[in-house]
N, C-alpha and C positions, 0 to 999 in steps of 0.2 A: 350503243358505244359504250365501254367500259373505259375506269380510269386511264390506264395504262396506255389505251389507244387517243384519249384524248390528250394525254399529254405528247404522245408524239406528232401531235398536228399541230403543236405550238411553236414560232418562233424562237431563235435563239433568244433572242431578248424576253420574250414572253416566258420562256422556261427560266431564264435565270433570274429574275423578277419572283416571280410565283413559287420556284420550289428552290431555290437557293438565298431566299431572303433580298435580291439582290434590289438595284435602284436603279432607274432610268436616269438619263440626264436632264436636268432641269428645263423646258423650254423647248426641247425637243423631244416632244413625244407627241401622240395624238390627241390626246383631250385636255389637254391644259388651256384650251384656248375654245372651245367646244362650247354652245352652249345653245344648240335645238332641244325641244321637247321630247323624251324619251325617259328611257332606264338604263342605268350600268348595270351589267349582270358580270358576275365569278367569269371568269373567261375557262376554265378546269369544270366547274359544276353546271355553268347556267343558274344560278340560282340570282335570284334580284337581287341588288346589292344598295345601289342608290338612286336617288330621282332627281332627274335635272330639275327642277326649282327647288330643290337644296343645295345647288353646284354656284359655287362664287368665286370671282377672282379674287384669290390671299396674294396673289402678287412672288406667289413664290415656286412656279415653273409645274408646276402639277397639279392636275384636277384637286380642287378641294369643296370638299362638302360639309354643311352643317348636321347630316345625321344618316344614318343609315335606312332605308327603306323597311327592313326586316330586322329590328334589331338579333333576333336569334340564328340570324342569317352570318352574323356576324362573332369573332372572339377577340377579347383583349390580350396580351400576354406582355410582361413586361419585359424592355428589351436593355441590355446592357452596353451593347455591342458601342465599337465606335468612339468609347469612356462617356459614354453618355446616359442617363434614364430615360428614355422613353417609353411610351407604352405602341405595344408592336398591334396592326388591326389582323385577322387572320379571317379568310373565308372560312366559315364552321366545314361546310361540306367537301368541300373541292381541297380543304386544307391549304390554302394559299395562301401565300403573304400578300396583303396586298399594298400595306406603306403602314403608316402611323397616325395617331389621334394627338391634339392636342390642345392645351385648356386657353386659346390664345383666336379662336372663333369669335365670329359677331356676338354682342352679347345679349341681341334681341332676341337671337338664334338659338340660344342654350348656350355661347360660350364655348361651343367645338369644333373643330377644324379635323376634318379626317383627311389628310394629306396622301394621296393614293395615285399608284402607279398606273398611268395607260397601261401598261404592257397584261395586268393583271385584269380587265376590264372589256366588256365589249360592250358598244351601242347599240341598243334596240330603239329607232324610232317610235315617235306616237302613233305613227301608221300602220304599224308593222308589228306591236304588239299583239293583238287579234292573231294574226297569221304563224305568228311563232311561238302562241301558248300563254301569252303575258295578256290575255285580254282582261285579268280581272285590276290591272293596273291602270287602266283607261278611265277608270273614274278618278282617281288623282289627278288628272287635268281637265275635269270637267268646271272647276269654281278658278278660272281665273282674270 
């Protein structure tokens, strides 16, 4: 399926967030309070982005992670919108707006908080990783 076909399958909020740099409401999104083992992938490209073990409750109402699984799948850009200076996080291959990264994360985990819109993500549970083509990430769960 090409990119245009994938975009047509997005819900209105998924499209608004990923393609128009939108933001979903805090505490009213699918993954802000979700802590099952698995990985979070880009809703458009399917590329692995975040590991559930790097997810934490930052109290902000959006899913928060300390780091990406694969740094090369993420792009960071300066965002000057809303009268602020922020760092936008984008999915490199999917060209998707994911959210922002802030320097106020847990110090013991590197100090970063990747504040990501649920609408930009799809969760793949640990028991579906092999089946969905993400088998190489099963090893991340071996040392719990």
